[in-house]
LOKE-694686 format. One line per 2 residues: for each residue x, y, z of C-alpha. Coordinates in steps of 0.05 Angstrom, whole numbers, padded with zeros to 5 digits. Layout:
X:Y:Z  ...
//
This chain:
-00544:01580:-00079  -00551:01516:-00041
-00501:01489:00006  -00484:01429:-00038
-00475:01472:-00099  -00429:01521:-00062
-00390:01462:-00041  -00383:01439:-00114
-00366:01506:-00135  -00310:01513:-00077
-00279:01447:-00096  -00281:01458:-00170
-00246:01524:-00163  -00182:01492:-00142
-00179:01456:-00207  -00114:01494:-00222
-00076:01465:-00164  -00109:01399:-00157
-00117:01340:-00207  -00188:01329:-00231
-00177:01256:-00208  -00171:01280:-00135
-00231:01324:-00142  -00272:01267:-00169
-00250:01225:-00106  -00273:01284:-00065
-00341:01279:-00096  -00346:01209:-00098
-00331:01209:-00020  -00260:01183:-00021
-00243:01225:00038  -00208:01203:00106
-00186:01244:00163  -00115:01216:00187
-00079:01238:00251  -00003:01238:00255
00023:01207:00295  -00037:01160:00301
-00009:01130:00363  00054:01154:00409
00085:01138:00477  00105:01187:00529
00149:01165:00595  00110:01169:00658
00114:01243:00686  00090:01290:00738
00101:01350:00693  00060:01384:00645
00076:01368:00572  00043:01386:00502
00045:01348:00436  00029:01369:00360
-00020:01327:00324  -00020:01339:00246
-00089:01330:00219  -00096:01316:00145
-00159:01301:00093  -00129:01249:00051
-00158:01195:-00003  -00156:01123:00015
-00089:01124:-00028  -00058:01176:00015
-00065:01242:-00026  -00082:01307:00007
-00147:01337:-00008  -00117:01403:-00021
-00180:01437:-00042  -00208:01437:00032
-00200:01503:00071  -00236:01495:00136
-00253:01468:00204  -00256:01399:00235
-00281:01390:00308  -00234:01367:00360
-00236:01336:00433  -00185:01312:00482
-00203:01255:00531  -00158:01221:00580
-00154:01149:00619  -00113:01177:00673
-00127:01178:00754  -00097:01242:00763
-00079:01281:00700  -00128:01320:00650
-00117:01324:00576  -00145:01385:00540
-00137:01421:00472  -00084:01482:00476
-00125:01547:00481  -00186:01510:00492
-00198:01502:00422  -00254:01458:00392
-00236:01460:00323  -00172:01447:00277
-00161:01500:00218  -00140:01458:00158
-00107:01499:00098  -00105:01465:00036
-00126:01403:00069  -00072:01401:00124
-00074:01433:00198  -00042:01424:00266
-00069:01421:00335  -00040:01416:00403
-00059:01364:00461  -00039:01382:00533
-00028:01349:00596  -00028:01379:00660
00018:01376:00718  -00001:01309:00750
00022:01241:00761  00017:01211:00688
00024:01136:00700  00049:01080:00664
00012:01008:00663  00043:00948:00699
00053:00884:00662  00011:00827:00696
00052:00765:00731  00029:00701:00745
00068:00641:00785  00057:00570:00787
00105:00524:00833  00112:00455:00822
00115:00404:00878  00129:00325:00872
00181:00278:00839  00169:00233:00787
00161:00162:00806  00129:00135:00735
00154:00167:00677  00110:00193:00621
00068:00262:00610  00047:00317:00650
-00008:00367:00634  00004:00445:00640
-00063:00485:00623  -00056:00557:00613
-00121:00600:00614  -00119:00669:00594
-00167:00719:00562  -00152:00730:00491
-00104:00677:00483  -00118:00632:00424
-00138:00565:00449  -00155:00582:00524
-00157:00545:00563  -00098:00507:00529
-00072:00439:00553  00001:00431:00536
00036:00364:00545  00104:00359:00580
00144:00297:00579  00180:00282:00645
00229:00224:00670  00235:00184:00729
00264:00221:00789  00252:00291:00758
00243:00333:00816  00208:00390:00823
00259:00437:00795  00272:00389:00735
00196:00388:00722  00192:00465:00724
00250:00472:00675  00212:00427:00622
00148:00460:00633  00181:00526:00620
00217:00499:00550  00145:00472:00529
00111:00534:00545  00163:00578:00511
00153:00529:00450  00080:00542:00445
00067:00607:00404  -00006:00622:00437
00029:00626:00502  00097:00653:00482
00062:00706:00437  00025:00736:00496
00075:00723:00556  00148:00719:00571
00159:00652:00605  00208:00654:00665
00217:00624:00736  00275:00593:00771
00280:00522:00808  00209:00501:00818
00172:00559:00796  00141:00569:00726
00122:00646:00713  00087:00680:00661
00092:00760:00653  00043:00795:00606
00085:00823:00539  00031:00879:00540
00009:00928:00594  -00066:00916:00602
-00120:00912:00661  -00113:00855:00704
-00134:00783:00673  -00176:00756:00724
-00177:00689:00689  -00103:00677:00680
-00083:00618:00712  -00032:00558:00705
-00055:00488:00725  -00006:00428:00735
-00015:00361:00740  -00004:00288:00718
-00033:00275:00649  -00096:00232:00658
-00089:00195:00592  -00053:00136:00566
00024:00149:00579  00010:00195:00642
00065:00207:00687  00063:00193:00765
00089:00242:00816  00065:00310:00814
00019:00345:00866  -00036:00370:00828
-00045:00447:00829  -00109:00474:00799
-00094:00547:00811  -00031:00589:00812
-00009:00654:00845  -00030:00719:00823
00035:00749:00837  00024:00824:00799
-00040:00852:00782  -00037:00880:00710
-00054:00953:00705  -00073:00989:00638
-00023:01048:00620  -00058:01114:00623
-00070:01149:00558  -00097:01213:00531
-00127:01219:00460  -00146:01272:00410
-00211:01257:00371  -00218:01294:00304
-00291:01291:00278  -00326:01306:00213
-00353:01377:00198  -00431:01364:00193
-00437:01436:00158  -00399:01417:00101
-00443:01361:00058  -00384:01329:00026
-00353:01312:00096  -00418:01280:00124
-00400:01207:00116  -00320:01217:00141
-00308:01174:00201  -00271:01209:00256
-00194:01192:00273  -00157:01193:00334
-00089:01207:00359  -00074:01165:00419
-00011:01178:00465  00001:01119:00516
00036:01134:00584  00095:01081:00590
//
């Protein structure tokens, strides 16, 4: 008996407990590996820890392939400066019964670190002598429209603090900027703090100057670069990857699935 025919026989033997529709979906390749949870967070810790991940074979509609009793390969990786992630009991596979199984991912005793939000600071210098428009240009990798020039209306005698207040309001109102950063600062400063902790964005910059077009203001000391106040650091992670079982023909086209834990 060939592997293909034995697989078909194993599937069809479950007709008493599985609907013919799910069996047909299995044979047509509608099989997905799912991990629960797919993503999870853990507070920074120096203690050993463990987490259980449920693994299922499902259809695209979320129905469990209960005909499958077998194994799937698993592996653990980490993005940690000190910690190491591994599978409990050094397992290399998870056993599924009626399409569902559970595997444990462990982190050893080490400094598992959370990320750092990047902070950029610009400082306004000047007093407006001629009312009009100033231009603030925000540059950031991955931000829509970057570098993005934003027009800010200023008035005669606006000092650095008043100008900065208007700039902060304009940046907050811009959805591309406020979607990625929390806008802050006091007095003459304009501060952008990344909402997501990621690796440092070396392109991040806030440039401030009088506008160069019609209706430009006069009085701001142009500043082409801002200060990298706090470098961004991506949080450490540990990842469980569940792969297809290449010895089972019906699973040869199934994509791997992951469960990622992020240290915050």
